[in-house]
N, C-alpha and C positions, 0 to 999 in steps of 0.2 A: 225550522229554518227561517231566518229573517228575510225581509224583502230584499231582492237582489236586482242589480242593474247589469244586464248581460254585457260582458266585455269582449264579446266575439268581434273579430275583425279590428280590435282596438289595441289591446295591451300586449304584455309579454307572452301571455298564454297562447294567443294566436300566432305569435312569432315562433313559439316552440313547435306548434303543429306544422307550420309551414316549413320549418327547418327539417323536421322529420321527413316530410314529403320530399324535400329537395335531396336529402340523403338517399331516399329510396330511388329517386330518379337517377342519381349518380351511379347506383349499382345496377341499373337496368340491364346492361350488357352481361353482367355476371349472372343475373337471374334468368334472362330470356335469350341469351346468346347475342351474336353480333347484331348491331342496330340495323333496322330497315331504313329505307329512305322515307322520312316523315313528310307527309303532305300537309299544307296549311289547313285544308278542310278536313275535319275529323271531330271525334268526340272528345270533350274535355269536361272535367269535374270542377265545379265552381262552388265555393263556400259562400253562402249567403248569411244574412243576419240570423242570430239564434242558433249557431252551429249547424245549420241546415246545409247539406251538400246535395246538389242536384247536377244532372248531366245536361249539357247543351251541345249544340252543333256549332262549331267554329265558323262563323260567317264573315270574319274580319279580313281574310285573305293573307294573314300573317301567322307565323308560328308563335303560339303563346307560351310563356314561361311561368313556372310556379311562382306565386307571389304577386303577379300583376293584377292591378285593379281593372275590372272590365264592367261594361254596361250590358245587361242581359234583358231579354224579353221575359215578362212574367205577368200572367193574369190580365191581359189586355192593356198592359202598360210596360214600364221598364223600371229596373232596379239595378243596384250595384252589387258586386261581389268580388271575391279574390280567387284567382285560378289556383286550384288545389292539386290537380293531377292532369297530365296530358299524355298523348301518344299511346304506347302499348299498355302502360299501367292503367290509364283511364279506360281503355277498351277492355282490359282484363276485368276491372271492377264492374264494368257494364255487363259483361257476360256472366260474372258470378251472381249478379243480382237478377239474372233471368230476363233482362230487358232486351237482349239482342234479337229475340224473335219478333219484337215490335218494330224493328228497324231503327234508324238513327233518331235521336230526339227531335221533336218538331220545334221546340223552342231554340232560339239562336242567341249566340253571343254577338251583339250588334257592333261593338267597337271596343278598342282599348281606351280606358279612361284618360282624357287629356287634362290639362291644367284647369280648365273650366269645370270639368266634371269633378276633379279632386276638390276644388273650392266648394262646389255644391254639396259634396259628401261631408266635408268638415262642418259646413253650416248645418246640414241635416242632423249630424251627431249632437251638436250643441242644442239644437231645437228639441230633440227628443227628451232631454232632461226637463225642459219647460212643459212639454206635453205630458210627461209623467206626473208632474205636480198638479197640473190642471185635472187630469184623470182622477187623482187621489181626492182632490177637493169635490169633484162631481160625485164620487162614490160616497163620500161622507154626507154630502147634501141629500142624496137619495136613501141614505141609511141602508146600504146593501151589505149583506153578510158575505163578502168575498174578499180574497186577498189578491191585490194587484202584484203581478210578478214582473212583467216587462211590457213595453210598448215598442212597436215598429212602424215607422212612417216610411212608405215607399219613396224612392227617389223622385218620382214624378208628383209626389204629394197628393195622389188621387185615392190612396187607400191607407187606412190606419188600422193596424192589428193590435188588439189589447189582449194580453195573455193573463189569465187569472186561475186561481185554484179555489175550490169551494167544496164543502162536504155534502151539499145538497143543491137542488135546482134553484136558480136565481132568476127572478123576473127583472131583466135589465133593459126593457124597452124604452123607458123614460131616459135612462142613461145614454142609450144609443142616439136618441133624438137630440139630447143636449150636446153630445160630442160631435154629431154630424153638423149641427148648427154652428158649433164653435170652430171646427176645422175645415168645413166645406169639403169633406172627403167621405168616401165610403168607409163605414166602420165595421170591422169584423171582430166579434168577441170569441175568443178561443179559450176553452177550458182545458187545462193540462193537469197531469198528475204530478205528484211530488218528485217522481223520478225525472220527469221532463223539466221540472223546475230546477233540480240540481244540475241537469245538463246545461241549461241556460245560464246558470250561475258561473260556469266556466272556471271553477275553483280547484283547489288542491284538496286531496283526501287525507285521511289520517296517516296514510303510508308515506306522505310527503311528495307523491307524484300527482300529476294532473289527473283529474277524474277520468276513468275509462270512458264514461258516456260522453264526455266533452272532447276527448282526444281522438280515440281510434275506434271505439265501439259504434258500429253503424246502426244497430237495432237494439233498443232497450228491452230486455226480457222482463215480463211482469213478475215472474218468480223464478230466480235462478236455482231454487231447490225443488223444482217440479219432480225430479227424480232423485231419490235419496242415494247418497254415496254408498258403495258396497264396502268401503274400508272404514266406516265410522266406528270409533272406539267408544262404546257405551259404558265401559267400566269406569267407575268413579267420575261420572259425568257431572259437570258443573255448569252453571249458567254464566256465559260470557257474552251477553248480548251486545255489550259495548265493543267487542272485537269484531262482530259480524255485521254491524249496522253502519250504513253510510250516513252522509249528511242529509239524505232524503228520509231518514228514519225508516228505511227499508233494508232488507238484506243486501249486502254489497254484490254488485254484478260480477266482480272478479272471482267470487267464491264459486260461481257456477262452473269455472274452468279448472277447479282443483279435483275433479272426480276422475276416476279411471274410465277408460273406454269400455264399452260393453263387451267388445271382443277380447278383452284382457282380463276378465274376471277370474278365469281359471288360473292365472298367474299371480293373483293377489294372495299373499300369504295369509293363512288363517290366524285369528287372534288367539294367543295362548290362554288357557284356562288357569285360574288362580285357586289355590287351596284356601279353605276356611281358616281364619285365625283361631289358634287353639288346637287344631288337629295334630295328632301324633303320627310320627313316622319313625321307622327303624333304620338306623345308619350303621356302618361299620364301627363308628366311634361310640355307639350306644344310642338309646332312644332320644328323640328330639321333639320339640314342639314348634309349630309355626308361630313365631312371635309377632310378625307384622308383614303386611303386603303393600307394595306401592304399584298400583295398576298402571299409573301413568309412565313410570320408568320401567315397568315390567320386571320388578325385583321382588324376591322373597327372602325374609330373614328367619333363620332357624336358631333356636336356643337349646343347647344341649343340657339335659337334666342333671348329669353328673358334674360336669365342670362349670356349668352356667355360662359357657362361652357362646358368642353369637357368630353365626356364619351367614354370609350373604351369597345368594344364588340368583341367577337369572330365572325367569319363569320357565323358559324352554328347558334349561338344564334340570330344574326341579322336576318338571314333568317327565323328562327322559329317565331320571333316576328313581323316582318314587311312584309314578303313575303307571298302572298296568295298561298296556295297549290292547 
């Protein structure tokens, strides 16, 4: 996968995610029943740069709406984000993640972004492209064997996060010193996997839809095939790696959801057995020979020896007629 510049919070893909969240909120009463009286203070989910979604306590004194730009506390400073979910939906997500036992989030939404904040955000986005070019030049200067994926400059410009991929350990101490002297900010080097790189690409998959990891998938599984499916058809198996590999060159995350539940294995129909090509069977019309077998379509072709005619049967019907139970 080539170098990517994360389009999170910028382009049409982010608008698609926000629109989906807005549709979910519009169906809230259908899902959870009549609406409660929402208080301004509460938990809200905010999408930050890099498709990161975190929970914050609303400290603005106003009811937040999905799609609003807000200024939030983060790591000793402040940054910007977009409100992704609020109210009962945000609280439900908070519970499902098992965070409710820790109480409300300690980090706060400081305020809704005003015109000055919006201007600073636009300027920051333009500046990040220049920062990326500078980082690339510094990496070439120090001849480091790593791939720069993305850079994130916090809104207060006190922290710069550099995301990269590498197949081995990299000594980037000199690079960090150069970047700290250049930008007068704290430098954080973050090594990510190819799956996380695809998530930050915020692109479309071979299916034509937005990547699962960039749109709705909260946690990226390292291996979606950790448990083999019980209904795998091994007959006439062929290699179709291009059908199961995503843009991260790893198995697609969505394939991990195509398996049957463990509790339903007893209801999974068993795969039919197929006769050997050339085997002979006796039929009311006379002896016949298995001419060919299509394991994918589960079909068997019989050729009658006397008339040389060909008859097609399903594997299940063939087994019921000619295989002893």
